[in-house]
N, CA, C and O of each residue as an XYZ file, in Angstrom:
588
protein
N     -69.042     28.494     -6.449
C     -68.585     27.160     -6.086
C     -69.665     26.334     -5.391
O     -69.758     25.133     -5.648
N     -70.485     26.927     -4.519
C     -71.537     26.101     -3.905
C     -72.472     25.477     -4.947
O     -72.861     24.317     -4.816
N     -72.831     26.245     -5.975
C     -73.691     25.664     -7.013
C     -72.974     24.548     -7.745
O     -73.557     23.487     -7.971
N     -71.720     24.763     -8.121
C     -70.972     23.733     -8.853
C     -70.827     22.468     -8.018
O     -70.879     21.358     -8.548
N     -70.648     22.636     -6.728
C     -70.567     21.474     -5.827
C     -71.899     20.725     -5.804
O     -71.930     19.496     -5.875
N     -72.998     21.476     -5.702
C     -74.332     20.860     -5.721
C     -74.582     20.138     -7.046
O     -75.130     19.036     -7.065
N     -74.181     20.759     -8.139
C     -74.353     20.152     -9.453
C     -73.576     18.847     -9.553
O     -74.095     17.849    -10.054
N     -72.335     18.851     -9.079
C     -71.526     17.633     -9.102
C     -72.192     16.526     -8.294
O     -72.230     15.369     -8.713
N     -72.714     16.898     -7.130
C     -73.433     15.905     -6.326
C     -74.572     15.284     -7.128
O     -74.793     14.075     -7.066
N     -75.290     16.108     -7.878
C     -76.430     15.593     -8.647
C     -75.975     14.619     -9.729
O     -76.710     13.698    -10.086
N     -74.768     14.819    -10.249
C     -74.230     13.921    -11.273
C     -73.872     12.560    -10.696
O     -74.051     11.541    -11.363
N     -73.369     12.528     -9.470
C     -72.732     11.329     -8.925
C     -73.446     10.656     -7.759
O     -73.063      9.557     -7.360
N     -74.466     11.288     -7.209
C     -75.081     10.756     -5.996
C     -75.601      9.333     -6.192
O     -75.411      8.481     -5.324
N     -76.244      9.074     -7.307
C     -76.801      7.735     -7.551
C     -75.721      6.653     -7.608
O     -75.988      5.490     -7.308
N     -74.503      7.038     -7.993
C     -73.406      6.064     -8.038
C     -73.102      5.494     -6.654
O     -72.553      4.399     -6.531
N     -73.465      6.252     -5.611
C     -73.150      5.829     -4.241
C     -74.288      5.065     -3.570
O     -74.176      4.690     -2.402
N     -75.369      4.834     -4.286
C     -76.532      4.146     -3.722
C     -76.178      2.831     -3.035
O     -76.700      2.561     -1.953
N     -75.309      1.996     -3.622
C     -75.023      0.711     -2.965
C     -74.239      0.828     -1.655
O     -74.189     -0.126     -0.878
N     -73.633      1.980     -1.406
C     -72.799      2.114     -0.209
C     -73.649      2.365      1.033
O     -74.638      3.096      0.973
N     -73.271      1.765      2.149
C     -74.064      1.912      3.377
C     -73.721      3.181      4.156
O     -73.759      3.178      5.387
N     -73.390      4.257      3.457
C     -73.006      5.509      4.092
C     -74.231      6.368      4.350
O     -75.257      6.224      3.684
N     -74.115      7.252      5.313
C     -75.175      8.235      5.549
C     -75.139      9.274      4.427
O     -74.159      9.364      3.687
N     -76.193     10.041      4.308
C     -76.236     11.113      3.301
C     -75.092     12.093      3.538
O     -74.467     12.565      2.588
N     -74.821     12.395      4.796
C     -73.739     13.326      5.125
C     -72.388     12.774      4.660
O     -71.566     13.512      4.116
N     -72.162     11.478      4.874
C     -70.910     10.867      4.433
C     -70.800     10.875      2.907
O     -69.727     11.123      2.356
N     -71.907     10.604      2.237
C     -71.900     10.633      0.768
C     -71.619     12.045      0.266
O     -70.838     12.226     -0.667
N     -72.249     13.045      0.878
C     -72.006     14.432      0.477
C     -70.545     14.807      0.708
O     -69.930     15.449     -0.143
N     -69.989     14.417      1.841
C     -68.591     14.733      2.137
C     -67.669     14.091      1.107
O     -66.725     14.725      0.634
N     -67.937     12.840      0.759
C     -67.132     12.151     -0.245
C     -67.243     12.852     -1.598
O     -66.235     13.104     -2.258
N     -68.475     13.165     -2.005
C     -68.674     13.829     -3.296
C     -68.059     15.221     -3.316
O     -67.532     15.644     -4.345
N     -68.114     15.935     -2.211
C     -67.490     17.251     -2.141
C     -65.972     17.138     -2.315
O     -65.347     17.972     -2.970
N     -65.396     16.101     -1.722
C     -63.960     15.857     -1.886
C     -63.642     15.539     -3.351
O     -62.673     16.059     -3.904
N     -64.457     14.687     -3.973
C     -64.263     14.334     -5.370
C     -64.396     15.565     -6.272
O     -63.613     15.746     -7.204
N     -65.392     16.407     -5.988
C     -65.574     17.629     -6.761
C     -64.332     18.513     -6.645
O     -63.851     19.042     -7.647
N     -63.819     18.674     -5.439
C     -62.633     19.505     -5.242
C     -61.444     18.995     -6.041
O     -60.720     19.783     -6.649
N     -61.238     17.687     -6.042
C     -60.134     17.110     -6.810
C     -60.353     17.307     -8.308
O     -59.420     17.649     -9.036
N     -61.588     17.092     -8.768
C     -61.882     17.282    -10.188
C     -61.660     18.741    -10.586
O     -61.066     19.019    -11.627
N     -62.132     19.662     -9.767
C     -62.006     21.081    -10.070
C     -60.530     21.497    -10.170
O     -60.140     22.193    -11.107
N     -59.724     21.069     -9.206
C     -58.287     21.385     -9.242
C     -57.616     20.761    -10.466
O     -56.752     21.382    -11.086
N     -58.006     19.553    -10.809
C     -57.450     18.883    -11.992
C     -57.782     19.667    -13.259
O     -56.903     19.931    -14.080
N     -59.051     20.035    -13.414
C     -59.446     20.789    -14.604
C     -58.689     22.105    -14.702
O     -58.242     22.478    -15.787
N     -58.536     22.814    -13.589
C     -57.812     24.093    -13.611
C     -56.349     23.894    -13.997
O     -55.779     24.714    -14.716
N     -55.743     22.813    -13.523
C     -54.332     22.552    -13.817
C     -54.114     22.092    -15.252
O     -53.172     22.534    -15.910
N     -54.972     21.216    -15.738
C     -54.783     20.625    -17.059
C     -55.307     21.521    -18.179
O     -54.799     21.480    -19.300
N     -56.315     22.325    -17.878
C     -56.927     23.195    -18.889
C     -56.903     24.655    -18.418
O     -57.959     25.254    -18.210
N     -55.705     25.230    -18.250
C     -55.626     26.582    -17.682
C     -56.247     27.668    -18.551
O     -56.574     28.741    -18.044
N     -56.417     27.420    -19.832
C     -56.989     28.438    -20.725
C     -58.473     28.201    -21.001
O     -59.078     28.916    -21.800
N     -59.050     27.218    -20.353
C     -60.460     26.887    -20.585
C     -61.379     27.920    -19.951
O     -61.000     28.635    -19.023
N     -62.584     27.978    -20.473
C     -63.660     28.761    -19.873
C     -64.481     27.821    -19.006
O     -64.922     26.768    -19.467
N     -64.683     28.199    -17.762
C     -65.471     27.419    -16.816
C     -66.754     28.204    -16.575
O     -66.790     29.122    -15.756
N     -67.794     27.837    -17.291
C     -69.015     28.630    -17.349
C     -70.154     27.983    -16.580
O     -70.321     26.764    -16.600
N     -70.933     28.814    -15.903
C     -72.180     28.376    -15.280
C     -73.302     28.766    -16.238
O     -73.388     29.913    -16.676
N     -74.143     27.819    -16.553
C     -75.275     28.060    -17.442
C     -76.452     28.521    -16.591
O     -76.784     27.898    -15.582
N     -77.074     29.613    -17.007
C     -78.198     30.156    -16.263
C     -79.440     30.211    -17.142
O     -79.361     30.314    -18.366
N     -80.574     30.139    -16.487
C     -81.878     30.335    -17.129
C     -82.647     31.273    -16.225
O     -82.895     30.946    -15.064
N     -83.031     32.436    -16.734
C     -83.715     33.455    -15.923
C     -82.933     33.771    -14.651
O     -83.508     33.854    -13.566
N     -81.624     33.946    -14.790
C     -80.699     34.276    -13.692
C     -80.558     33.163    -12.654
O     -79.996     33.394    -11.584
N     -81.050     31.979    -12.943
C     -80.954     30.829    -12.042
C     -79.901     29.865    -12.595
O     -80.004     29.454    -13.750
N     -78.887     29.493    -11.798
C     -77.893     28.541    -12.300
C     -78.514     27.157    -12.481
O     -79.152     26.623    -11.573
N     -78.313     26.585    -13.678
C     -78.930     25.291    -13.986
C     -77.936     24.256    -14.503
O     -78.277     23.079    -14.617
N     -76.703     24.680    -14.820
C     -75.746     23.737    -15.371
C     -74.375     24.346    -15.515
O     -74.121     25.465    -15.068
N     -73.487     23.588    -16.153
C     -72.136     24.075    -16.388
C     -71.651     23.638    -17.757
O     -72.070     22.615    -18.298
N     -70.756     24.449    -18.295
C     -70.049     24.130    -19.527
C     -68.596     24.492    -19.304
O     -68.266     25.653    -19.067
N     -67.742     23.509    -19.379
C     -66.306     23.736    -19.321
C     -65.796     23.460    -20.726
O     -65.950     22.354    -21.244
N     -65.188     24.467    -21.340
C     -64.771     24.335    -22.732
C     -63.480     25.107    -22.974
O     -63.296     26.215    -22.470
N     -62.600     24.504    -23.748
C     -61.361     25.165    -24.139
C     -61.451     25.516    -25.613
O     -61.437     24.639    -26.476
N     -61.544     26.812    -25.891
C     -61.614     27.297    -27.272
C     -60.349     28.065    -27.643
O     -60.320     28.774    -28.649
N     -59.293     27.921    -26.820
C     -58.077     28.695    -27.058
C     -57.241     28.138    -28.203
O     -56.343     28.817    -28.701
N     -57.525     26.921    -28.621
C     -56.811     26.316    -29.742
C     -57.730     25.288    -30.400
O     -58.759     24.902    -29.845
N     -57.335     24.865    -31.579
C     -58.108     23.839    -32.283
C     -57.455     22.492    -32.038
O     -56.227     22.398    -32.026
N     -58.236     21.463    -31.845
C     -59.698     21.466    -31.792
C     -60.217     22.091    -30.498
O     -59.530     22.098    -29.477
N     -61.438     22.613    -30.560
C     -62.105     23.043    -29.333
C     -62.382     21.789    -28.510
O     -62.704     20.733    -29.055
N     -62.253     21.919    -27.201
C     -62.402     20.747    -26.336
C     -63.523     20.998    -25.331
O     -63.411     21.857    -24.456
N     -64.605     20.233    -25.473
C     -65.661     20.265    -24.464
C     -65.186     19.363    -23.335
O     -65.120     18.142    -23.482
N     -64.859     19.979    -22.213
C     -64.302     19.256    -21.079
C     -65.422     18.640    -20.249
O     -65.328     17.497    -19.803
N     -66.479     19.415    -20.051
C     -67.600     18.932    -19.251
C     -68.829     19.764    -19.574
O     -68.752     20.978    -19.760
N     -69.944     19.091    -19.634
C     -71.223     19.750    -19.844
C     -72.255     18.986    -19.031
O     -72.276     17.755    -19.056
N     -73.099     19.692    -18.320
C     -74.116     19.002    -17.531
C     -75.115     19.971    -16.932
O     -74.826     21.151    -16.735
N     -76.298     19.448    -16.648
C     -77.404     20.223    -16.106
C     -77.948     19.549    -14.854
O     -77.828     18.336    -14.683
N     -78.545     20.351    -13.988
C     -79.281     19.782    -12.863
C     -80.352     18.836    -13.392
O     -80.870     19.055    -14.487
N     -80.694     17.802    -12.652
C     -81.665     16.809    -13.147
C     -82.981     17.419    -13.637
O     -83.532     16.968    -14.642
N     -83.483     18.426    -12.945
C     -84.767     19.011    -13.354
C     -84.685     19.803    -14.655
O     -85.717     20.191    -15.203
N     -83.473     20.051    -15.158
C     -83.295     20.777    -16.412
C     -82.832     19.859    -17.541
O     -82.601     20.320    -18.659
N     -82.698     18.594    -17.263
C     -82.300     17.641    -18.297
C     -83.513     17.236    -19.134
O     -84.659     17.435    -18.733
N     -83.235     16.667    -20.295
C     -84.268     16.142    -21.206
C     -85.220     17.234    -21.697
O     -86.402     16.977    -21.924
N     -84.697     18.453    -21.859
C     -85.496     19.562    -22.370
C     -84.893     20.163    -23.636
O     -85.372     21.185    -24.127
N     -83.847     19.535    -24.165
C     -83.219     20.032    -25.379
C     -82.165     21.105    -25.154
O     -81.619     21.648    -26.114
N     -81.876     21.415    -23.895
C     -80.904     22.468    -23.613
C     -79.487     22.057    -24.002
O     -78.735     22.857    -24.558
N     -79.125     20.813    -23.710
C     -77.803     20.323    -24.086
C     -77.636     20.300    -25.598
O     -76.595     20.703    -26.118
N     -78.653     19.834    -26.298
C     -78.610     19.811    -27.766
C     -78.430     21.232    -28.312
O     -77.598     21.458    -29.191
N     -79.196     22.177    -27.799
C     -79.104     23.561    -28.278
C     -77.717     24.136    -27.997
O     -77.148     24.824    -28.844
N     -77.178     23.860    -26.823
C     -75.855     24.357    -26.473
C     -74.788     23.752    -27.384
O     -73.905     24.462    -27.866
N     -74.868     22.461    -27.618
C     -73.909     21.804    -28.509
C     -74.024     22.331    -29.940
O     -73.010     22.507    -30.615
N     -75.236     22.580    -30.406
C     -75.415     23.134    -31.747
C     -74.832     24.542    -31.840
O     -74.260     24.908    -32.867
N     -74.971     25.328    -30.783
C     -74.350     26.657    -30.762
C     -72.830     26.544    -30.862
O     -72.188     27.317    -31.574
N     -72.259     25.575    -30.143
C     -70.812     25.359    -30.212
C     -70.417     24.937    -31.627
O     -69.438     25.443    -32.178
N     -71.172     24.017    -32.211
C     -70.876     23.577    -33.576
C     -70.958     24.743    -34.556
O     -70.099     24.879    -35.427
N     -71.973     25.575    -34.424
C     -72.115     26.727    -35.321
C     -70.944     27.691    -35.167
O     -70.452     28.240    -36.153
N     -70.502     27.897    -33.934
C     -69.377     28.802    -33.693
C     -68.081     28.253    -34.283
O     -67.320     28.993    -34.906
N     -67.829     26.967    -34.090
C     -66.579     26.399    -34.600
C     -66.628     26.252    -36.118
O     -65.581     26.277    -36.765
N     -67.806     26.100    -36.698
C     -67.933     25.952    -38.152
C     -67.466     27.205    -38.885
O     -67.018     27.122    -40.029
N     -67.566     28.352    -38.243
C     -67.118     29.589    -38.888
C     -65.601     29.645    -38.998
O     -65.067     30.465    -39.745
N     -64.906     28.792    -38.271
C     -63.439     28.759    -38.293
C     -62.903     28.026    -39.522
O     -61.787     28.308    -39.958
N     -63.655     27.111    -40.078
C     -63.309     26.334    -41.285
C     -62.072     25.457    -41.145
O     -61.752     24.706    -42.067
N     -61.383     25.529    -40.041
C     -60.160     24.734    -39.887
C     -60.132     24.053    -38.523
O     -59.074     23.650    -38.039
N     -61.285     23.931    -37.922
C     -61.323     23.488    -36.542
C     -62.381     22.404    -36.370
O     -63.256     22.224    -37.217
N     -62.281     21.696    -35.266
C     -63.242     20.656    -34.919
C     -63.518     20.752    -33.422
O     -62.962     21.605    -32.730
N     -64.378     19.873    -32.936
C     -64.715     19.822    -31.515
C     -64.458     18.404    -31.027
O     -64.843     17.433    -31.679
N     -63.800     18.292    -29.870
C     -63.581     16.977    -29.286
C     -64.210     16.929    -27.900
O     -64.416     17.957    -27.254
N     -64.507     15.721    -27.464
C     -65.021     15.495    -26.113
C     -64.807     14.037    -25.760
O     -64.501     13.209    -26.618
N     -64.973     13.744    -24.492
C     -64.945     12.359    -24.009
C     -66.210     12.121    -23.210
O     -66.637     12.979    -22.437
N     -66.800     10.976    -23.392
C     -68.034     10.629    -22.699
C     -67.824      9.292    -22.003
O     -67.194      8.383    -22.544
N     -68.362      9.190    -20.794
C     -68.261      7.915    -20.084
C     -68.970      6.837    -20.889
O     -70.060      7.047    -21.420
N     -68.340      5.707    -20.963
C     -68.899      4.576    -21.727
C     -70.329      4.262    -21.283
O     -71.178      3.939    -22.113
N     -70.596      4.355    -19.988
C     -71.919      4.019    -19.465
C     -72.973      5.082    -19.764
O     -74.163      4.825    -19.584
N     -72.572      6.253    -20.210
C     -73.515      7.336    -20.458
C     -74.070      7.229    -21.885
O     -73.726      8.020    -22.763
N     -74.913      6.255    -22.085
C     -75.457      5.952    -23.409
C     -76.312      7.110    -23.935
O     -76.291      7.406    -25.130
N     -77.057      7.757    -23.050
C     -77.924      8.863    -23.476
C     -77.106     10.017    -24.066
O     -77.461     10.557    -25.114
N     -76.015     10.393    -23.396
C     -75.167     11.477    -23.912
C     -74.494     11.057    -25.208
O     -74.437     11.836    -26.159
N     -73.988      9.837    -25.254
C     -73.328      9.365    -26.467
C     -74.287      9.379    -27.651
O     -73.901      9.746    -28.760
N     -75.522      8.984    -27.419
C     -76.531      9.008    -28.474
C     -76.792     10.439    -28.951
O     -76.933     10.682    -30.149
N     -76.854     11.377    -28.015
C     -77.037     12.780    -28.384
C     -75.875     13.247    -29.252
O     -76.087     13.848    -30.305
N     -74.655     12.974    -28.815
C     -73.488     13.418    -29.579
C     -73.490     12.822    -30.989
O     -73.204     13.519    -31.962
N     -73.812     11.541    -31.090
C     -73.839     10.911    -32.407
C     -74.935     11.505    -33.286
O     -74.747     11.648    -34.494
N     -76.068     11.849    -32.698
C     -77.144     12.445    -33.490
C     -76.753     13.826    -34.016
O     -77.339     14.315    -34.982
N     -75.761     14.454    -33.377
C     -75.270     15.761    -33.815
C     -74.047     15.648    -34.726
O     -73.437     16.656    -35.084
N     -73.694     14.415    -35.097
C     -72.610     14.226    -36.050
C     -71.244     13.945    -35.451
O     -70.258     13.863    -36.183
N     -71.164     13.796    -34.130
C     -69.894     13.415    -33.518
C     -69.607     11.957    -33.876
O     -70.514     11.125    -33.914
N     -68.341     11.665    -34.135
C     -67.945     10.296    -34.460
C     -66.940      9.813    -33.424
O     -66.171     10.599    -32.869
N     -66.959      8.519    -33.175
C     -66.040      7.914    -32.204
C     -64.636      7.911    -32.799
O     -64.422      7.459    -33.924
N     -63.682      8.425    -32.017
C     -62.300      8.492    -32.480
C     -61.345      7.699    -31.593
O     -60.259      7.324    -32.034
N     -61.734      7.445    -30.367
C     -60.942      6.542    -29.525
C     -61.849      5.940    -28.460
O     -62.960      6.407    -28.209
N     -61.328      4.885    -27.847
C     -62.168      4.041    -27.011
C     -61.304      3.426    -25.915
O     -60.296      2.781    -26.201
N     -61.704      3.630    -24.654
C     -60.995      2.974    -23.547
C     -62.009      2.163    -22.750
O     -63.181      2.097    -23.123
N     -61.580      1.561    -21.685
C     -62.487      0.785    -20.845
C     -63.569      1.655    -20.220
O     -64.674      1.178    -19.959
N     -63.259      2.934    -19.976
C     -64.196      3.801    -19.254
C     -64.785      4.937    -20.078
O     -65.887      5.399    -19.783
N     -64.070      5.400    -21.111
C     -64.511      6.574    -21.867
C     -64.400      6.347    -23.372
O     -63.629      5.518    -23.855
N     -65.205      7.119    -24.080
C     -65.178      7.113    -25.543
C     -64.855      8.532    -25.995
O     -65.533      9.483    -25.606
N     -63.828      8.669    -26.812
C     -63.478      9.958    -27.395
C     -64.282     10.170    -28.660
O     -64.448      9.254    -29.465
N     -64.783     11.393    -28.830
C     -65.599     11.697    -29.997
C     -65.152     13.028    -30.590
O     -64.686     13.920    -29.881
N     -65.304     13.139    -31.905
C     -64.941     14.360    -32.618
C     -66.072     14.769    -33.540
O     -66.708     13.939    -34.190
N     -66.302     16.074    -33.577
C     -67.208     16.628    -34.577
C     -66.340     17.406    -35.547
O     -65.780     18.442    -35.191
N     -66.226     16.913    -36.767
C     -65.368     17.616    -37.732
C     -66.058     18.866    -38.253
O     -67.277     18.906    -38.419
N     -65.247     19.880    -38.504
C     -65.780     21.091    -39.127
C     -66.311     20.726    -40.510
O     -65.706     19.901    -41.195
N     -67.420     21.316    -40.936
C     -67.946     21.023    -42.273
C     -66.946     21.398    -43.358
O     -66.247     22.407    -43.261
N     -66.893     20.574    -44.380
C     -66.022     20.848    -45.523
C     -66.782     21.742    -46.482
O     -67.916     21.449    -46.859
N     -66.127     22.867    -46.883
C     -66.824     23.767    -47.813
C     -66.258     23.697    -49.199
O     -66.733     24.393    -50.096
């Protein structure tokens, strides 16, 4: 949990830049937000796998994914800033696509924040298509290949 909390902070800390809070206040707020998100994910996705991604036994990211039914649902994927932009997310997503492709009757879904243009571009480059759209998030699906 300490690593997951630190990782969450790395995702959201910049969002708090405009606030006149101390670093301690920002950390406390983000820790509270992480706790609420974690409890929500556990309640809404009780059959999901909540995985810590490691490199050389060092935790570097997380993958929350529900593969208990089709479509597979990527709930959350993210890496510490120093591990981003190295192709790790692409490789992980391709592994997921390869695994679900063997099912022949399944697809992968995810939601990406509208403002996260870099992630959305990655997903589209891997064949994910937009399936729904809200003010804050875009739903995307990767269909299983037709054989």
